[in-house]
MMTF fields as JSON, N, C-alpha, C and O atoms, coordinates in Angstrom:
{
  "mmtfVersion": "1.0.0",
  "mmtfProducer": "UNKNOWN",
  "numBonds": 207,
  "numAtoms": 208,
  "numGroups": 52,
  "numChains": 1,
  "numModels": 1,
  "chainsPerModel": [1],
  "groupsPerChain": [52],
  "chainIdList": ["A"],
  "bondAtomList": [4, 2, 8, 6, 12, 10, 16, 14, 20, 18, 24, 22, 28, 26, 32, 30, 36, 34, 40, 38, 44, 42, 48, 46, 52, 50, 56, 54, 60, 58, 64, 62, 68, 66, 72, 70, 76, 74, 80, 78, 84, 82, 88, 86, 92, 90, 96, 94, 100, 98, 104, 102, 108, 106, 112, 110, 116, 114, 120, 118, 124, 122, 128, 126, 132, 130, 136, 134, 140, 138, 144, 142, 148, 146, 152, 150, 156, 154, 160, 158, 164, 162, 168, 166, 172, 170, 176, 174, 180, 178, 184, 182, 188, 186, 192, 190, 196, 194, 200, 198, 204, 202],
  "bondOrderList": [1, 1, 1, 1, 1, 1, 1, 1, 1, 1, 1, 1, 1, 1, 1, 1, 1, 1, 1, 1, 1, 1, 1, 1, 1, 1, 1, 1, 1, 1, 1, 1, 1, 1, 1, 1, 1, 1, 1, 1, 1, 1, 1, 1, 1, 1, 1, 1, 1, 1, 1],
  "groupList": [{"groupName": "MET", "atomNameList": ["N", "CA", "C", "O"], "elementList": ["N", "C", "C", "O"], "formalChargeList": [0, 0, 0, 0], "bondAtomList": [1, 0, 2, 1, 3, 2], "bondOrderList": [1, 1, 2], "singleLetterCode": "M", "chemCompType": "L-PEPTIDE LINKING"}, {"groupName": "SER", "atomNameList": ["N", "CA", "C", "O"], "elementList": ["N", "C", "C", "O"], "formalChargeList": [0, 0, 0, 0], "bondAtomList": [1, 0, 2, 1, 3, 2], "bondOrderList": [1, 1, 2], "singleLetterCode": "S", "chemCompType": "L-PEPTIDE LINKING"}, {"groupName": "LYS", "atomNameList": ["N", "CA", "C", "O"], "elementList": ["N", "C", "C", "O"], "formalChargeList": [0, 0, 0, 0], "bondAtomList": [1, 0, 2, 1, 3, 2], "bondOrderList": [1, 1, 2], "singleLetterCode": "K", "chemCompType": "L-PEPTIDE LINKING"}, {"groupName": "ALA", "atomNameList": ["N", "CA", "C", "O"], "elementList": ["N", "C", "C", "O"], "formalChargeList": [0, 0, 0, 0], "bondAtomList": [1, 0, 2, 1, 3, 2], "bondOrderList": [1, 1, 2], "singleLetterCode": "A", "chemCompType": "L-PEPTIDE LINKING"}, {"groupName": "GLU", "atomNameList": ["N", "CA", "C", "O"], "elementList": ["N", "C", "C", "O"], "formalChargeList": [0, 0, 0, 0], "bondAtomList": [1, 0, 2, 1, 3, 2], "bondOrderList": [1, 1, 2], "singleLetterCode": "E", "chemCompType": "L-PEPTIDE LINKING"}, {"groupName": "VAL", "atomNameList": ["N", "CA", "C", "O"], "elementList": ["N", "C", "C", "O"], "formalChargeList": [0, 0, 0, 0], "bondAtomList": [1, 0, 2, 1, 3, 2], "bondOrderList": [1, 1, 2], "singleLetterCode": "V", "chemCompType": "L-PEPTIDE LINKING"}, {"groupName": "THR", "atomNameList": ["N", "CA", "C", "O"], "elementList": ["N", "C", "C", "O"], "formalChargeList": [0, 0, 0, 0], "bondAtomList": [1, 0, 2, 1, 3, 2], "bondOrderList": [1, 1, 2], "singleLetterCode": "T", "chemCompType": "L-PEPTIDE LINKING"}, {"groupName": "LEU", "atomNameList": ["N", "CA", "C", "O"], "elementList": ["N", "C", "C", "O"], "formalChargeList": [0, 0, 0, 0], "bondAtomList": [1, 0, 2, 1, 3, 2], "bondOrderList": [1, 1, 2], "singleLetterCode": "L", "chemCompType": "L-PEPTIDE LINKING"}, {"groupName": "ILE", "atomNameList": ["N", "CA", "C", "O"], "elementList": ["N", "C", "C", "O"], "formalChargeList": [0, 0, 0, 0], "bondAtomList": [1, 0, 2, 1, 3, 2], "bondOrderList": [1, 1, 2], "singleLetterCode": "I", "chemCompType": "L-PEPTIDE LINKING"}, {"groupName": "GLN", "atomNameList": ["N", "CA", "C", "O"], "elementList": ["N", "C", "C", "O"], "formalChargeList": [0, 0, 0, 0], "bondAtomList": [1, 0, 2, 1, 3, 2], "bondOrderList": [1, 1, 2], "singleLetterCode": "Q", "chemCompType": "L-PEPTIDE LINKING"}, {"groupName": "PHE", "atomNameList": ["N", "CA", "C", "O"], "elementList": ["N", "C", "C", "O"], "formalChargeList": [0, 0, 0, 0], "bondAtomList": [1, 0, 2, 1, 3, 2], "bondOrderList": [1, 1, 2], "singleLetterCode": "F", "chemCompType": "L-PEPTIDE LINKING"}, {"groupName": "GLY", "atomNameList": ["N", "CA", "C", "O"], "elementList": ["N", "C", "C", "O"], "formalChargeList": [0, 0, 0, 0], "bondAtomList": [1, 0, 2, 1, 3, 2], "bondOrderList": [1, 1, 2], "singleLetterCode": "G", "chemCompType": "PEPTIDE LINKING"}, {"groupName": "TYR", "atomNameList": ["N", "CA", "C", "O"], "elementList": ["N", "C", "C", "O"], "formalChargeList": [0, 0, 0, 0], "bondAtomList": [1, 0, 2, 1, 3, 2], "bondOrderList": [1, 1, 2], "singleLetterCode": "Y", "chemCompType": "L-PEPTIDE LINKING"}, {"groupName": "PRO", "atomNameList": ["N", "CA", "C", "O"], "elementList": ["N", "C", "C", "O"], "formalChargeList": [0, 0, 0, 0], "bondAtomList": [1, 0, 2, 1, 3, 2], "bondOrderList": [1, 1, 2], "singleLetterCode": "P", "chemCompType": "L-PEPTIDE LINKING"}],
  "groupTypeList": [0, 1, 2, 2, 3, 4, 2, 5, 6, 7, 6, 1, 3, 6, 8, 4, 4, 9, 6, 3, 3, 10, 7, 2, 3, 11, 11, 1, 5, 4, 12, 5, 11, 2, 11, 2, 1, 11, 9, 5, 3, 13, 6, 11, 1, 2, 9, 8, 1, 7, 2, 2],
  "groupIdList": [1, 2, 3, 4, 5, 6, 7, 8, 9, 10, 11, 12, 13, 14, 15, 16, 17, 18, 19, 20, 21, 22, 23, 24, 25, 26, 27, 28, 29, 30, 31, 32, 33, 34, 35, 36, 37, 38, 39, 40, 41, 42, 43, 44, 45, 46, 47, 48, 49, 50, 51, 52],
  "secStructList": [7, 7, 7, 7, 7, 7, 7, 7, 7, 7, 7, 2, 2, 2, 2, 2, 2, 2, 2, 2, 2, 2, 2, 2, 6, 6, 7, 7, 7, 7, 7, 7, 7, 6, 6, 7, 7, 1, 7, 7, 7, 1, 1, 1, 7, 7, 7, 7, 7, 7, 7, 7],
  "xCoordList": [24.146, 24.063, 22.598, 21.74, 22.306, 20.922, 20.575, 21.428, 19.297, 18.832, 18.56, 18.018, 18.93, 18.647, 17.211, 16.699, 16.571, 15.212, 15.256, 16.154, 14.264, 14.201, 13.774, 12.9, 14.388, 14.045, 12.786, 12.718, 11.784, 10.53, 10.539, 10.74, 10.319, 10.289, 8.845, 8.167, 8.384, 7.038, 7.117, 7.857, 6.358, 6.287, 4.896, 3.997, 4.727, 3.404, 2.358, 1.19, 2.76, 1.815, 1.346, 0.152, 2.251, 1.847, 1.022, 0.094, 1.342, 0.552, -0.852, -1.828, -0.967, -2.286, -3.085, -4.287, -2.44, -3.116, -3.611, -4.741, -2.761, -3.138, -4.27, -5.17, -4.223, -5.281, -6.601, -7.644, -6.563, -7.775, -8.372, -9.589, -7.535, -8.015, -8.629, -9.643, -8.021, -8.529, -9.909, -10.826, -10.054, -11.333, -12.405, -13.567, -12.017, -12.957, -13.466, -14.607, -12.607, -12.984, -13.845, -14.214, -14.167, -15.048, -14.331, -14.957, -13.035, -12.281, -12.632, -13.155, -12.345, -12.627, -11.427, -10.601, -11.356, -10.273, -10.882, -11.855, -10.302, -10.812, -9.843, -8.636, -10.358, -9.537, -9.187, -10.062, -7.918, -7.449, -6.874, -5.97, -7.387, -6.97, -5.496, -4.876, -4.949, -3.541, -3.256, -4.0, -2.181, -1.778, -2.429, -2.201, -3.242, -3.896, -3.37, -2.938, -3.414, -2.98, -4.182, -5.284, -3.97, -5.027, -5.154, -6.079, -4.225, -4.259, -5.142, -5.186, -5.842, -6.689, -5.977, -5.646, -5.74, -5.066, -6.062, -7.113, -5.757, -6.69, -6.842, -7.877, -5.838, -5.889, -5.338, -4.853, -5.418, -4.87, -3.351, -2.751, -2.751, -1.293, -0.712, -1.29, 0.422, 1.081, 2.061, 2.95, 1.897, 2.809, 3.482, 2.826, 4.769, 5.477, 5.953, 6.224, 6.047, 6.533, 7.919, 8.1, 8.89, 10.239, 10.465, 11.475, 9.54, 9.629, 8.975, 8.007, 9.521, 8.937, 8.239, 7.685],
  "yCoordList": [-11.025, -11.16, -11.046, -11.725, -10.199, -10.026, -11.005, -11.439, -11.332, -12.243, -11.451, -10.347, -12.006, -11.362, -11.67, -12.758, -10.701, -10.916, -11.903, -11.87, -12.783, -13.762, -13.074, -12.207, -13.461, -12.886, -13.569, -14.796, -12.756, -13.271, -13.075, -11.965, -14.156, -14.094, -14.206, -15.197, -13.189, -13.218, -13.658, -13.085, -14.664, -15.12, -14.787, -14.445, -14.887, -14.598, -15.563, -15.196, -16.781, -17.758, -17.333, -17.411, -16.887, -16.478, -15.2, -15.034, -14.299, -13.079, -13.431, -12.86, -14.357, -14.787, -15.437, -15.197, -16.251, -16.903, -15.868, -15.952, -14.892, -13.854, -12.991, -12.601, -12.697, -11.897, -12.651, -12.073, -13.941, -14.754, -14.819, -14.715, -14.988, -15.047, -13.71, -13.678, -12.62, -11.28, -11.073, -10.59, -11.437, -11.265, -12.196, -11.807, -13.419, -14.381, -13.903, -14.173, -13.191, -12.69, -11.433, -10.858, -11.004, -9.847, -8.566, -7.51, -8.641, -7.452, -7.052, -7.858, -5.821, -5.371, -4.596, -4.09, -4.518, -3.817, -2.635, -2.781, -1.465, -0.255, 0.19, 0.255, 0.493, 0.954, 2.423, 3.244, 2.748, 4.124, 4.476, 3.8, 5.519, 5.928, 6.284, 6.625, 6.205, 6.505, 7.965, 8.867, 8.177, 9.522, 10.043, 11.191, 9.217, 9.64, 8.805, 7.666, 9.382, 8.676, 8.023, 8.571, 6.867, 6.192, 6.702, 6.322, 7.566, 8.091, 9.327, 10.129, 9.46, 10.62, 11.532, 11.122, 12.773, 13.733, 14.252, 14.771, 14.126, 14.572, 16.091, 16.592, 16.82, 18.282, 18.769, 17.984, 20.06, 20.668, 20.6, 20.005, 21.21, 21.193, 21.966, 22.95, 21.511, 22.165, 23.191, 22.863, 24.412, 25.466, 25.98, 26.205, 26.162, 26.676, 28.091, 28.441, 28.872, 30.243, 30.31, 29.971, 30.751, 30.862, 32.187, 32.361, 33.113, 34.407, 34.303, 33.566, 35.053, 35.053, 36.347, 36.531],
  "zCoordList": [20.66, 19.229, 18.808, 19.372, 17.829, 17.393, 16.279, 15.505, 16.231, 15.187, 13.919, 13.976, 12.788, 11.513, 11.11, 11.374, 10.467, 9.971, 8.822, 7.982, 8.803, 7.727, 6.438, 6.445, 5.35, 4.058, 3.536, 3.462, 3.172, 2.648, 1.137, 0.644, 0.416, -1.032, -1.508, -1.236, -2.217, -2.77, -4.221, -5.02, -4.541, -5.918, -6.449, -5.68, -7.738, -8.306, -7.756, -7.62, -7.441, -6.891, -5.502, -5.212, -4.642, -3.296, -3.351, -2.56, -4.265, -4.404, -4.876, -4.389, -5.811, -6.292, -5.163, -5.045, -4.34, -3.218, -2.212, -1.732, -1.897, -0.943, -1.485, -0.742, -2.771, -3.397, -3.383, -3.076, -3.713, -3.704, -2.303, -2.148, -1.28, 0.098, 0.512, 1.209, 0.086, 0.4, -0.218, 0.446, -1.485, -2.171, -1.597, -1.48, -1.24, -0.672, 0.693, 1.067, 1.43, 2.748, 2.658, 3.682, 1.431, 1.28, 0.91, 0.82, 0.695, 0.297, -1.123, -1.892, -1.464, -2.822, -3.353, -2.593, -4.665, -5.342, -6.072, -6.812, -5.859, -6.493, -7.58, -7.348, -8.751, -9.855, -9.652, -9.38, -9.785, -9.696, -11.053, -11.544, -11.652, -12.984, -13.061, -12.054, -14.248, -14.481, -14.132, -14.518, -13.406, -13.038, -11.771, -11.389, -11.108, -9.875, -8.715, -8.894, -7.549, -6.356, -5.698, -5.715, -5.128, -4.4, -2.982, -2.264, -2.567, -1.214, -1.155, -2.087, -0.039, 0.183, 1.161, 2.274, 0.745, 1.614, 2.649, 2.273, 3.949, 4.977, 5.02, 5.458, 4.578, 4.565, 3.239, 2.424, 3.04, 1.835, 1.852, 2.747, 0.865, 0.8, 1.977, 2.439, 2.445, 3.568, 3.03, 2.244, 3.449, 3.048, 4.305, 5.322, 4.238, 5.388, 5.087, 3.938, 6.109, 5.963, 6.595, 7.764, 5.807, 6.32, 7.033, 7.715, 6.882, 7.549, 8.919, 9.108, 9.87, 11.211, 11.486, 12.569]
}
């Protein structure tokens, strides 16, 4: 019989605590403008060719 994963409930209080701990430890938050992704693509767009 396998064990079920425990359900973790995040509340605004726990998120605030985690954020405060992150910032206190030297972490920083970067603003990303509306409509932009915060992810950096390592390469250009991937295009595939269906012709051989």
